[in-house]
FIKOLZA-1660 file (N, C-alpha, C; in steps of 0.1 Angstrom, whole numbers, plus 5000, padded with zeros to 4 digits):
% residues 242
   i   px   py   pz ch aa at
   1 5201 4697 4738  A  M  N
   1 5204 4705 4750  A  M CA
   1 5195 4702 4761  A  M  C
   2 5200 4699 4773  A  S  N
   2 5192 4696 4784  A  S CA
   2 5185 4708 4790  A  S  C
   3 5173 4706 4796  A  G  N
   3 5165 4717 4801  A  G CA
   3 5170 4721 4814  A  G  C
   4 5164 4731 4820  A  P  N
   4 5168 4736 4833  A  P CA
   4 5167 4726 4844  A  P  C
   5 5175 4727 4855  A  P  N
   5 5173 4717 4866  A  P CA
   5 5159 4717 4872  A  P  C
   6 5155 4705 4877  A  A  N
   6 5142 4704 4883  A  A CA
   6 5140 4713 4895  A  A  C
   7 5150 4715 4903  A  W  N
   7 5148 4724 4915  A  W CA
   7 5145 4738 4911  A  W  C
   8 5150 4743 4900  A  L  N
   8 5147 4756 4895  A  L CA
   8 5132 4758 4892  A  L  C
   9 5127 4748 4886  A  S  N
   9 5112 4748 4882  A  S CA
   9 5104 4748 4895  A  S  C
  10 5108 4739 4905  A  L  N
  10 5100 4739 4917  A  L CA
  10 5101 4752 4925  A  L  C
  11 5113 4758 4925  A  L  N
  11 5115 4771 4932  A  L CA
  11 5106 4781 4925  A  L  C
  12 5106 4782 4912  A  A  N
  12 5097 4792 4905  A  A CA
  12 5083 4790 4908  A  A  C
  13 5078 4777 4909  A  V  N
  13 5064 4774 4912  A  V CA
  13 5061 4779 4927  A  V  C
  14 5070 4776 4936  A  A  N
  14 5068 4780 4950  A  A CA
  14 5067 4795 4951  A  A  C
  15 5076 4803 4945  A  L  N
  15 5075 4817 4945  A  L CA
  15 5063 4823 4939  A  L  C
  16 5059 4817 4928  A  A  N
  16 5047 4822 4921  A  A CA
  16 5034 4820 4929  A  A  C
  17 5033 4808 4935  A  L  N
  17 5021 4805 4943  A  L CA
  17 5021 4814 4956  A  L  C
  18 5033 4817 4961  A  L  N
  18 5033 4825 4974  A  L CA
  18 5029 4839 4971  A  L  C
  19 5033 4845 4960  A  V  N
  19 5031 4859 4958  A  V CA
  19 5019 4862 4949  A  V  C
  20 5013 4852 4943  A  W  N
  20 5002 4854 4933  A  W CA
  20 4989 4853 4941  A  W  C
  21 4980 4862 4937  A  S  N
  21 4966 4861 4941  A  S CA
  21 4958 4871 4932  A  S  C
  22 4945 4870 4932  A  P  N
  22 4937 4879 4924  A  P CA
  22 4939 4893 4928  A  P  C
  23 4942 4895 4941  A  H  N
  23 4945 4909 4946  A  H CA
  23 4957 4915 4940  A  H  C
  24 4968 4907 4938  A  T  N
  24 4980 4912 4933  A  T CA
  24 4978 4916 4918  A  T  C
  25 4970 4908 4911  A  V  N
  25 4968 4912 4897  A  V CA
  25 4960 4925 4896  A  V  C
  26 4950 4926 4905  A  A  N
  26 4942 4939 4905  A  A CA
  26 4950 4951 4908  A  A  C
  27 4959 4949 4918  A  M  N
  27 4967 4961 4923  A  M CA
  27 4976 4965 4911  A  M  C
  28 4982 4955 4904  A  R  N
  28 4992 4959 4894  A  R CA
  28 4984 4965 4882  A  R  C
  29 4972 4961 4880  A  A  N
  29 4964 4967 4869  A  A CA
  29 4960 4981 4872  A  A  C
  30 4957 4983 4885  A  R  N
  30 4954 4997 4889  A  R CA
  30 4966 5006 4888  A  R  C
  31 4978 5001 4891  A  S  N
  31 4990 5009 4891  A  S CA
  31 4993 5014 4877  A  S  C
  32 4988 5007 4866  A  L  N
  32 4990 5011 4852  A  L CA
  32 4980 5021 4848  A  L  C
  33 4970 5024 4855  A  Q  N
  33 4960 5034 4851  A  Q CA
  33 4965 5048 4853  A  Q  C
  34 4960 5058 4846  A  P  N
  34 4964 5071 4848  A  P CA
  34 4961 5076 4863  A  P  C
  35 4968 5086 4867  A  A  N
  35 4966 5091 4881  A  A CA
  35 4953 5097 4883  A  A  C
  36 4946 5102 4872  A  V  N
  36 4933 5109 4873  A  V CA
  36 4922 5099 4875  A  V  C
  37 4925 5086 4872  A  A  N
  37 4914 5076 4873  A  A CA
  37 4910 5074 4887  A  A  C
  38 4897 5073 4890  A  P  N
  38 4893 5070 4904  A  P CA
  38 4897 5056 4908  A  P  C
  39 4899 5053 4921  A  P  N
  39 4904 5040 4925  A  P CA
  39 4893 5030 4923  A  P  C
  40 4898 5018 4918  A  A  N
  40 4888 5007 4916  A  A CA
  40 4884 5002 4929  A  A  C
  41 4872 4995 4928  A  V  N
  41 4867 4988 4940  A  V CA
  41 4875 4976 4943  A  V  C
  42 4879 4975 4955  A  A  N
  42 4887 4964 4959  A  A CA
  42 4880 4951 4958  A  A  C
  43 4888 4940 4953  A  D  N
  43 4882 4927 4952  A  D CA
  43 4879 4921 4966  A  D  C
  44 4871 4912 4966  A  A  N
  44 4868 4905 4979  A  A CA
  44 4880 4897 4983  A  A  C
  45 4882 4895 4996  A  E  N
  45 4893 4887 5001  A  E CA
  45 4891 4873 4997  A  E  C
  46 4902 4866 4993  A  P  N
  46 4901 4852 4989  A  P CA
  46 4895 4844 5001  A  P  C
  47 4887 4833 4998  A  S  N
  47 4881 4825 5008  A  S CA
  47 4892 4817 5015  A  S  C
  48 4888 4812 5027  A  A  N
  48 4898 4804 5035  A  A CA
  48 4903 4792 5027  A  A  C
  49 4893 4785 5020  A  V  N
  49 4897 4773 5013  A  V CA
  49 4907 4776 5002  A  V  C
  50 4905 4787 4995  A  R  N
  50 4914 4791 4984  A  R CA
  50 4928 4795 4990  A  R  C
  51 4928 4802 5001  A  R  N
  51 4940 4806 5007  A  R CA
  51 4948 4793 5011  A  R  C
  52 4942 4784 5017  A  W  N
  52 4949 4772 5022  A  W CA
  52 4954 4763 5010  A  W  C
  53 4946 4763 4999  A  L  N
  53 4950 4755 4987  A  L CA
  53 4962 4761 4981  A  L  C
  54 4962 4775 4979  A  L  N
  54 4974 4781 4974  A  L CA
  54 4986 4779 4983  A  L  C
  55 4984 4781 4996  A  A  N
  55 4995 4780 5005  A  A CA
  55 5000 4765 5005  A  A  C
  56 4991 4756 5005  A  A  N
  56 4996 4742 5005  A  A CA
  56 5003 4738 4992  A  A  C
  57 4999 4743 4981  A  A  N
  57 5006 4741 4969  A  A CA
  57 5020 4746 4969  A  A  C
  58 5022 4759 4974  A  A  N
  58 5035 4764 4976  A  A CA
  58 5043 4756 4986  A  A  C
  59 5037 4752 4997  A  G  N
  59 5045 4744 5007  A  G CA
  59 5049 4731 5001  A  G  C
  60 5040 4724 4993  A  S  N
  60 5044 4712 4987  A  S CA
  60 5056 4713 4978  A  S  C
  61 5056 4724 4970  A  A  N
  61 5067 4726 4961  A  A CA
  61 5080 4728 4968  A  A  C
  62 5079 4736 4979  A  A  N
  62 5091 4739 4987  A  A CA
  62 5096 4726 4994  A  A  C
  63 5086 4718 4999  A  G  N
  63 5090 4705 5005  A  G CA
  63 5097 4696 4996  A  G  C
  64 5092 4695 4983  A  L  N
  64 5098 4686 4973  A  L CA
  64 5112 4692 4970  A  L  C
  65 5114 4705 4970  A  L  N
  65 5127 4710 4968  A  L CA
  65 5137 4707 4979  A  L  C
  66 5133 4707 4992  A  A  N
  66 5141 4704 5003  A  A CA
  66 5144 4689 5004  A  A  C
  67 5133 4681 5002  A  G  N
  67 5134 4667 5003  A  G CA
  67 5135 4661 5017  A  G  C
  68 5131 4648 5018  A  G  N
  68 5133 4641 5031  A  G CA
  68 5125 4647 5042  A  G  C
  69 5130 4644 5055  A  A  N
  69 5123 4649 5066  A  A CA
  69 5124 4664 5067  A  A  C
  70 5134 4670 5062  A  T  N
  70 5135 4684 5062  A  T CA
  70 5124 4690 5053  A  T  C
  71 5121 4683 5042  A  G  N
  71 5111 4688 5033  A  G CA
  71 5097 4689 5040  A  G  C
  72 5094 4680 5049  A  L  N
  72 5082 4681 5057  A  L CA
  72 5081 4693 5065  A  L  C
  73 5092 4696 5072  A  A  N
  73 5092 4708 5080  A  A CA
  73 5091 4721 5072  A  A  C
  74 5098 4721 5060  A  V  N
  74 5098 4732 5051  A  V CA
  74 5084 4734 5046  A  V  C
  75 5077 4723 5042  A  A  N
  75 5064 4724 5036  A  A CA
  75 5054 4729 5046  A  A  C
  76 5055 4725 5059  A  A  N
  76 5046 4730 5069  A  A CA
  76 5048 4745 5071  A  A  C
  77 5061 4749 5072  A  T  N
  77 5064 4763 5074  A  T CA
  77 5059 4772 5063  A  T  C
  78 5062 4768 5051  A  V  N
  78 5058 4776 5039  A  V CA
  78 5043 4777 5038  A  V  C
  79 5036 4766 5041  A  T  N
  79 5021 4766 5040  A  T CA
  79 5015 4776 5050  A  T  C
  80 5020 4775 5063  A  V  N
  80 5014 4784 5073  A  V CA
  80 5018 4799 5069  A  V  C
  81 5030 4801 5066  A  A  N
  81 5034 4815 5062  A  A CA
  81 5027 4820 5050  A  A  C
  82 5025 4811 5040  A  G  N
  82 5018 4816 5028  A  G CA
  82 5003 4819 5031  A  G  C
  83 4997 4811 5039  A  E  N
  83 4983 4814 5043  A  E CA
  83 4981 4827 5050  A  E  C
  84 4991 4830 5059  A  R  N
  84 4990 4843 5066  A  R CA
  84 4993 4855 5057  A  R  C
  85 5002 4852 5047  A  L  N
  85 5005 4863 5037  A  L CA
  85 4992 4866 5029  A  L  C
  86 4985 4855 5024  A  L  N
  86 4974 4857 5016  A  L CA
  86 4962 4863 5024  A  L  C
  87 4961 4860 5037  A  R  N
  87 4951 4865 5046  A  R CA
  87 4951 4880 5047  A  R  C
  88 4964 4885 5047  A  R  N
  88 4965 4899 5049  A  R CA
  88 4959 4907 5038  A  R  C
  89 4960 4902 5025  A  G  N
  89 4953 4908 5014  A  G CA
  89 4960 4922 5011  A  G  C
  90 4955 4928 5000  A  P  N
  90 4961 4941 4995  A  P CA
  90 4954 4952 5002  A  P  C
  91 4960 4964 5002  A  P  N
  91 4953 4976 5007  A  P CA
  91 4940 4978 4999  A  P  C
  92 4930 4983 5007  A  D  N
  92 4917 4984 5000  A  D CA
  92 4916 4998 4993  A  D  C
  93 4905 5001 4987  A  G  N
  93 4903 5013 4979  A  G CA
  93 4904 5025 4988  A  G  C
  94 4900 5024 5001  A  R  N
  94 4901 5036 5010  A  R CA
  94 4915 5040 5012  A  R  C
  95 4924 5030 5013  A  A  N
  95 4939 5033 5015  A  A CA
  95 4944 5039 5003  A  A  C
  96 4940 5035 4991  A  D  N
  96 4945 5041 4978  A  D CA
  96 4940 5055 4977  A  D  C
  97 4928 5058 4981  A  T  N
  97 4923 5072 4981  A  T CA
  97 4930 5081 4991  A  T  C
  98 4933 5075 5003  A  A  N
  98 4940 5083 5013  A  A CA
  98 4954 5087 5008  A  A  C
  99 4961 5078 5001  A  R  N
  99 4974 5081 4996  A  R CA
  99 4974 5091 4985  A  R  C
 100 4963 5090 4977  A  A  N
 100 4962 5100 4966  A  A CA
 100 4959 5114 4972  A  A  C
 101 4951 5115 4982  A  L  N
 101 4948 5128 4988  A  L CA
 101 4961 5134 4994  A  L  C
 102 4968 5126 5001  A  V  N
 102 4981 5131 5008  A  V CA
 102 4990 5135 4997  A  V  C
 103 4991 5128 4986  A  R  N
 103 5000 5132 4975  A  R CA
 103 4997 5145 4968  A  R  C
 104 4984 5148 4966  A  E  N
 104 4980 5159 4959  A  E CA
 104 4977 5172 4968  A  E  C
 105 4976 5170 4981  A  L  N
 105 4972 5181 4989  A  L CA
 105 4982 5192 4990  A  L  C
 106 4996 5190 4990  A  P  N
 106 5005 5201 4990  A  P CA
 106 5003 5210 4978  A  P  C
 107 5002 5205 4966  A  A  N
 107 5000 5214 4955  A  A CA
 107 4987 5221 4955  A  A  C
 108 4977 5215 4960  A  A  N
 108 4964 5222 4962  A  A CA
 108 4965 5233 4972  A  A  C
 109 4972 5231 4983  A  C  N
 109 4974 5242 4993  A  C CA
 109 4982 5254 4986  A  C  C
 110 4992 5251 4978  A  D  N
 110 4999 5262 4972  A  D CA
 110 4990 5270 4962  A  D  C
 111 4982 5263 4955  A  L  N
 111 4973 5269 4945  A  L CA
 111 4962 5277 4953  A  L  C
 112 4957 5272 4964  A  L  N
 112 4947 5280 4972  A  L CA
 112 4954 5292 4977  A  L  C
 113 4966 5291 4982  A  G  N
 113 4973 5303 4987  A  G CA
 113 4974 5314 4977  A  G  C
 114 4978 5310 4964  A  V  N
 114 4979 5320 4953  A  V CA
 114 4965 5326 4950  A  V  C
 115 4955 5318 4950  A  C  N
 115 4942 5324 4946  A  C CA
 115 4937 5333 4957  A  C  C
 116 4938 5329 4970  A  L  N
 116 4933 5337 4981  A  L CA
 116 4941 5350 4983  A  L  C
 117 4955 5349 4980  A  S  N
 117 4963 5361 4981  A  S CA
 117 4960 5371 4970  A  S  C
 118 4953 5366 4959  A  S  N
 118 4949 5375 4948  A  S CA
 118 4935 5381 4950  A  S  C
 119 4929 5378 4961  A  G  N
 119 4916 5384 4964  A  G CA
 119 4904 5375 4960  A  G  C
 120 4907 5363 4955  A  V  N
 120 4895 5354 4951  A  V CA
 120 4888 5349 4963  A  V  C
 121 4875 5349 4964  A  P  N
 121 4868 5343 4975  A  P CA
 121 4871 5329 4977  A  P  C
 122 4868 5324 4989  A  V  N
 122 4871 5310 4992  A  V CA
 122 4864 5300 4983  A  V  C
 123 4851 5303 4980  A  A  N
 123 4844 5294 4971  A  A CA
 123 4850 5293 4957  A  A  C
 124 4853 5305 4952  A  G  N
 124 4859 5306 4939  A  G CA
 124 4873 5299 4938  A  G  C
 125 4881 5301 4949  A  A  N
 125 4894 5295 4949  A  A CA
 125 4893 5280 4950  A  A  C
 126 4884 5275 4958  A  L  N
 126 4882 5260 4959  A  L CA
 126 4878 5255 4945  A  L  C
 127 4869 5262 4939  A  A  N
 127 4864 5257 4925  A  A CA
 127 4875 5257 4915  A  A  C
 128 4883 5267 4915  A  A  N
 128 4894 5268 4906  A  A CA
 128 4905 5258 4908  A  A  C
 129 4908 5255 4921  A  V  N
 129 4918 5245 4924  A  V CA
 129 4912 5231 4921  A  V  C
 130 4899 5229 4923  A  A  N
 130 4893 5216 4921  A  A CA
 130 4894 5212 4906  A  A  C
 131 4894 5222 4897  A  S  N
 131 4895 5219 4883  A  S CA
 131 4909 5217 4879  A  S  C
 132 4919 5220 4887  A  A  N
 132 4933 5219 4884  A  A CA
 132 4940 5206 4890  A  A  C
 133 4934 5200 4900  A  V  N
 133 4940 5188 4906  A  V CA
 133 4932 5176 4902  A  V  C
 134 4938 5165 4902  A  P  N
 134 4931 5152 4898  A  P CA
 134 4923 5147 4909  A  P  C
 135 4915 5137 4905  A  A  N
 135 4907 5129 4915  A  A CA
 135 4916 5121 4923  A  A  C
 136 4912 5118 4936  A  P  N
 136 4900 5121 4942  A  P CA
 136 4899 5135 4949  A  P  C
 137 4910 5143 4949  A  L  N
 137 4910 5155 4956  A  L CA
 137 4901 5165 4949  A  L  C
 138 4902 5166 4935  A  G  N
 138 4894 5175 4928  A  G CA
 138 4879 5175 4931  A  G  C
 139 4872 5163 4930  A  P  N
 139 4858 5162 4934  A  P CA
 139 4855 5166 4948  A  P  C
 140 4864 5163 4957  A  Q  N
 140 4862 5167 4971  A  Q CA
 140 4861 5182 4973  A  Q  C
 141 4871 5189 4967  A  L  N
 141 4871 5203 4968  A  L CA
 141 4859 5210 4960  A  L  C
 142 4855 5203 4950  A  R  N
 142 4844 5208 4942  A  R CA
 142 4831 5208 4950  A  R  C
 143 4829 5197 4958  A  D  N
 143 4818 5196 4966  A  D CA
 143 4818 5206 4977  A  D  C
 144 4829 5209 4983  A  V  N
 144 4830 5219 4994  A  V CA
 144 4827 5233 4988  A  V  C
 145 4833 5235 4976  A  A  N
 145 4830 5248 4970  A  A CA
 145 4815 5250 4967  A  A  C
 146 4808 5239 4963  A  A  N
 146 4794 5240 4960  A  A CA
 146 4786 5244 4973  A  A  C
 147 4790 5238 4984  A  L  N
 147 4784 5241 4997  A  L CA
 147 4786 5255 5001  A  L  C
 148 4798 5260 4999  A  Y  N
 148 4801 5275 5001  A  Y CA
 148 4791 5283 4993  A  Y  C
 149 4790 5280 4981  A  R  N
 149 4782 5289 4972  A  R CA
 149 4767 5288 4976  A  R  C
 150 4763 5277 4982  A  L  N
 150 4749 5276 4986  A  L CA
 150 4746 5283 4999  A  L  C
 151 4757 5289 5005  A  G  N
 151 4755 5296 5018  A  G CA
 151 4757 5288 5030  A  G  C
 152 4763 5276 5029  A  A  N
 152 4766 5268 5041  A  A CA
 152 4777 5275 5049  A  A  C
 153 4776 5273 5062  A  E  N
 153 4786 5277 5071  A  E CA
 153 4799 5269 5068  A  E  C
 154 4811 5276 5070  A  P  N
 154 4824 5269 5067  A  P CA
 154 4825 5255 5074  A  P  C
 155 4821 5255 5087  A  R  N
 155 4822 5242 5094  A  R CA
 155 4813 5231 5088  A  R  C
 156 4801 5235 5084  A  R  N
 156 4792 5226 5077  A  R CA
 156 4798 5222 5063  A  R  C
 157 4804 5231 5056  A  A  N
 157 4809 5227 5043  A  A CA
 157 4820 5217 5044  A  A  C
 158 4828 5218 5055  A  W  N
 158 4840 5208 5056  A  W CA
 158 4837 5196 5064  A  W  C
 159 4824 5195 5069  A  A  N
 159 4821 5184 5078  A  A CA
 159 4822 5170 5072  A  A  C
 160 4820 5169 5059  A  G  N
 160 4820 5155 5054  A  G CA
 160 4832 5151 5046  A  G  C
 161 4843 5159 5047  A  V  N
 161 4855 5156 5040  A  V CA
 161 4863 5145 5046  A  V  C
 162 4871 5137 5039  A  P  N
 162 4880 5127 5045  A  P CA
 162 4889 5133 5056  A  P  C
 163 4894 5124 5064  A  D  N
 163 4904 5128 5074  A  D CA
 163 4916 5135 5069  A  D  C
 164 4920 5131 5057  A  E  N
 164 4932 5137 5051  A  E CA
 164 4930 5152 5047  A  E  C
 165 4918 5157 5046  A  L  N
 165 4915 5171 5043  A  L CA
 165 4910 5178 5055  A  L  C
 166 4910 5172 5067  A  A  N
 166 4905 5179 5079  A  A CA
 166 4914 5191 5082  A  A  C
 167 4927 5189 5081  A  A  N
 167 4936 5200 5084  A  A CA
 167 4934 5212 5075  A  A  C
 168 4932 5210 5062  A  L  N
 168 4929 5221 5053  A  L CA
 168 4916 5227 5057  A  L  C
 169 4906 5220 5060  A  G  N
 169 4893 5225 5065  A  G CA
 169 4894 5234 5077  A  G  C
 170 4902 5229 5087  A  R  N
 170 4904 5237 5099  A  R CA
 170 4911 5251 5096  A  R  C
 171 4921 5250 5087  A  V  N
 171 4928 5263 5083  A  V CA
 171 4918 5273 5077  A  V  C
 172 4910 5269 5068  A  L  N
 172 4900 5278 5061  A  L CA
 172 4889 5282 5071  A  L  C
 173 4884 5273 5079  A  V  N
 173 4874 5276 5089  A  V CA
 173 4879 5286 5099  A  V  C
 174 4891 5284 5104  A  R  N
 174 4897 5293 5114  A  R CA
 174 4899 5307 5107  A  R  C
 175 4903 5307 5095  A  A  N
 175 4906 5320 5088  A  A CA
 175 4892 5327 5086  A  A  C
 176 4882 5320 5083  A  G  N
 176 4869 5327 5081  A  G CA
 176 4862 5331 5094  A  G  C
 177 4865 5325 5105  A  E  N
 177 4858 5328 5117  A  E CA
 177 4866 5339 5125  A  E  C
 178 4880 5338 5125  A  S  N
 178 4888 5347 5132  A  S CA
 178 4895 5358 5124  A  S  C
 179 4895 5356 5111  A  G  N
 179 4902 5365 5102  A  G CA
 179 4917 5364 5103  A  G  C
 180 4922 5352 5107  A  S  N
 180 4937 5350 5108  A  S CA
 180 4942 5348 5093  A  S  C
 181 4955 5351 5092  A  A  N
 181 4961 5350 5079  A  A CA
 181 4961 5335 5074  A  A  C
 182 4956 5333 5062  A  V  N
 182 4954 5320 5058  A  V CA
 182 4965 5315 5049  A  V  C
 183 4972 5324 5042  A  V  N
 183 4982 5320 5032  A  V CA
 183 4994 5314 5039  A  V  C
 184 5000 5320 5050  A  P  N
 184 5011 5313 5057  A  P CA
 184 5007 5299 5062  A  P  C
 185 4994 5298 5067  A  A  N
 185 4990 5285 5072  A  A CA
 185 4989 5275 5061  A  A  C
 186 4985 5279 5049  A  L  N
 186 4984 5270 5038  A  L CA
 186 4998 5266 5034  A  L  C
 187 5008 5275 5034  A  R  N
 187 5021 5271 5031  A  R CA
 187 5027 5261 5041  A  R  C
 188 5024 5263 5053  A  S  N
 188 5029 5254 5063  A  S CA
 188 5022 5240 5062  A  S  C
 189 5009 5240 5058  A  L  N
 189 5003 5227 5056  A  L CA
 189 5008 5220 5044  A  L  C
 190 5012 5228 5033  A  A  N
 190 5018 5222 5022  A  A CA
 190 5031 5215 5025  A  A  C
 191 5039 5222 5033  A  A  N
 191 5052 5217 5037  A  A CA
 191 5050 5204 5045  A  A  C
 192 5040 5204 5054  A  D  N
 192 5038 5192 5062  A  D CA
 192 5033 5180 5053  A  D  C
 193 5025 5184 5043  A  G  N
 193 5020 5173 5034  A  G CA
 193 5031 5167 5026  A  G  C
 194 5041 5175 5021  A  R  N
 194 5052 5170 5014  A  R CA
 194 5061 5161 5022  A  R  C
 195 5062 5165 5035  A  S  N
 195 5070 5156 5044  A  S CA
 195 5063 5142 5046  A  S  C
 196 5049 5143 5047  A  A  N
 196 5042 5130 5049  A  A CA
 196 5043 5122 5036  A  A  C
 197 5042 5128 5024  A  A  N
 197 5044 5121 5012  A  A CA
 197 5057 5114 5010  A  A  C
 198 5068 5122 5015  A  R  N
 198 5081 5116 5014  A  R CA
 198 5082 5104 5024  A  R  C
 199 5076 5105 5035  A  A  N
 199 5076 5094 5045  A  A CA
 199 5070 5082 5039  A  A  C
 200 5058 5084 5032  A  Q  N
 200 5052 5072 5025  A  Q CA
 200 5060 5066 5014  A  Q  C
 201 5067 5075 5007  A  T  N
 201 5076 5070 4996  A  T CA
 201 5088 5062 5002  A  T  C
 202 5094 5067 5013  A  D  N
 202 5105 5059 5019  A  D CA
 202 5100 5046 5024  A  D  C
 203 5088 5045 5030  A  A  N
 203 5083 5033 5035  A  A CA
 203 5080 5023 5024  A  A  C
 204 5075 5028 5012  A  A  N
 204 5073 5019 5001  A  A CA
 204 5086 5014 4995  A  A  C
 205 5096 5022 4995  A  V  N
 205 5109 5017 4990  A  V CA
 205 5115 5007 5000  A  V  C
 206 5113 5008 5013  A  R  N
 206 5118 4998 5022  A  R CA
 206 5111 4985 5020  A  R  C
 207 5098 4986 5018  A  R  N
 207 5090 4973 5016  A  R CA
 207 5094 4967 5003  A  R  C
 208 5097 4975 4993  A  A  N
 208 5101 4969 4980  A  A CA
 208 5115 4962 4982  A  A  C
 209 5124 4968 4990  A  G  N
 209 5137 4961 4992  A  G CA
 209 5135 4948 4999  A  G  C
 210 5126 4947 5008  A  V  N
 210 5123 4934 5015  A  V CA
 210 5119 4924 5005  A  V  C
 211 5109 4927 4996  A  W  N
 211 5104 4918 4987  A  W CA
 211 5114 4914 4976  A  W  C
 212 5123 4923 4973  A  V  N
 212 5134 4920 4963  A  V CA
 212 5143 4909 4969  A  V  C
 213 5146 4911 4982  A  L  N
 213 5156 4902 4988  A  L CA
 213 5150 4888 4992  A  L  C
 214 5136 4888 4994  A  A  N
 214 5130 4876 4998  A  A CA
 214 5132 4864 4989  A  A  C
 215 5131 4865 4976  A  P  N
 215 5134 4853 4968  A  P CA
 215 5149 4848 4969  A  P  C
 216 5158 4858 4971  A  L  N
 216 5172 4854 4973  A  L CA
 216 5173 4845 4986  A  L  C
 217 5167 4850 4996  A  G  N
 217 5167 4842 5009  A  G CA
 217 5161 4829 5007  A  G  C
 218 5150 4828 4999  A  L  N
 218 5144 4815 4997  A  L CA
 218 5153 4805 4989  A  L  C
 219 5161 4811 4980  A  C  N
 219 5170 4803 4973  A  C CA
 219 5180 4796 4982  A  C  C
 220 5185 4804 4992  A  F  N
 220 5195 4798 5000  A  F CA
 220 5190 4790 5012  A  F  C
 221 5177 4790 5014  A  L  N
 221 5171 4783 5025  A  L CA
 221 5173 4768 5024  A  L  C
 222 5171 4761 5013  A  P  N
 222 5174 4747 5013  A  P CA
 222 5189 4743 5016  A  P  C
 223 5198 4751 5010  A  A  N
 223 5212 4749 5013  A  A CA
 223 5215 4751 5028  A  A  C
 224 5209 4761 5034  A  F  N
 224 5211 4763 5048  A  F CA
 224 5206 4751 5056  A  F  C
 225 5194 4746 5053  A  L  N
 225 5189 4735 5060  A  L CA
 225 5197 4723 5058  A  L  C
 226 5201 4720 5046  A  C  N
 226 5208 4708 5043  A  C CA
 226 5222 4708 5049  A  C  C
 227 5229 4719 5048  A  L  N
 227 5243 4720 5052  A  L CA
 227 5245 4724 5066  A  L  C
 228 5235 4731 5072  A  G  N
 228 5237 4736 5085  A  G CA
 228 5228 4730 5096  A  G  C
 229 5215 4730 5094  A  V  N
 229 5206 4725 5104  A  V CA
 229 5206 4710 5105  A  V  C
 230 5205 4703 5093  A  V  N
 230 5204 4689 5094  A  V CA
 230 5216 4682 5100  A  V  C
 231 5229 4686 5096  A  P  N
 231 5240 4680 5103  A  P CA
 231 5241 4683 5118  A  P  C
 232 5236 4695 5122  A  L  N
 232 5236 4698 5136  A  L CA
 232 5226 4689 5144  A  L  C
 233 5214 4688 5138  A  V  N
 233 5204 4679 5144  A  V CA
 233 5209 4665 5145  A  V  C
 234 5215 4660 5134  A  L  N
 234 5220 4646 5134  A  L CA
 234 5231 4644 5144  A  L  C
 235 5239 4654 5146  A  G  N
 235 5250 4654 5156  A  G CA
 235 5245 4653 5170  A  G  C
 236 5235 4662 5172  A  I  N
 236 5229 4662 5186  A  I CA
 236 5222 4648 5189  A  I  C
 237 5215 4643 5179  A  A  N
 237 5208 4631 5181  A  A CA
 237 5218 4619 5183  A  A  C
 238 5229 4620 5176  A  G  N
 238 5240 4609 5178  A  G CA
 238 5246 4610 5192  A  G  C
 239 5248 4622 5197  A  D  N
 239 5253 4623 5211  A  D CA
 239 5243 4618 5221  A  D  C
 240 5230 4621 5218  A  V  N
 240 5220 4617 5228  A  V CA
 240 5218 4601 5229  A  V  C
 241 5218 4595 5217  A  F  N
 241 5216 4581 5217  A  F CA
 241 5228 4572 5217  A  F  C
 242 5240 4578 5218  A  R  N
 242 5252 4571 5218  A  R CA
 242 5253 4562 5231  A  R  C
% end
């Protein structure tokens, strides 16, 4: 039985070299960890030499697949595009932490509203919620609760939190200083957080759709070049030099 066609092997090599990097492996490994695990430290960005080597290998494979003069143009295009793709790198650990905070904040706001409406002090409510939500939100709330218990002013207790928790801090600080109703504000903040989380999910789905269709487009690229662009260029050149 004969093996698969050579162009299929070349296409697989080109796709693998374009999308593979140590960052991709690390991101997929982190995605398999439990949600309670703290985000891993992001790997260093690949060096310029390594980026160009990977991109050049992918471009060479794509050029061999296209063949001829068209292959040279395809190789150059794939090399430049691959280097820019690798230069972008993956989201760092800070972005992973921010997404986790946005994802867990609505549930934390609901739990805080329940605790505060039952008459639990702010420090006790924060400590109770901190033990119920996963990292990184749980440790952040635990630190704020510790500052409350040490007698720190509300503004001082919330001064060092990430930007994703600034709105929650403003709600509790405003309630402590002016006596405004905190439970409706927490419910509104939870609704806003769920809307933001849905927006992040929709954006991730759209990006996934692009990456799913990208290999299909790459499969049709050689045929488009050979059957469409090359005859057009040859026809124009024939008219010019006739």
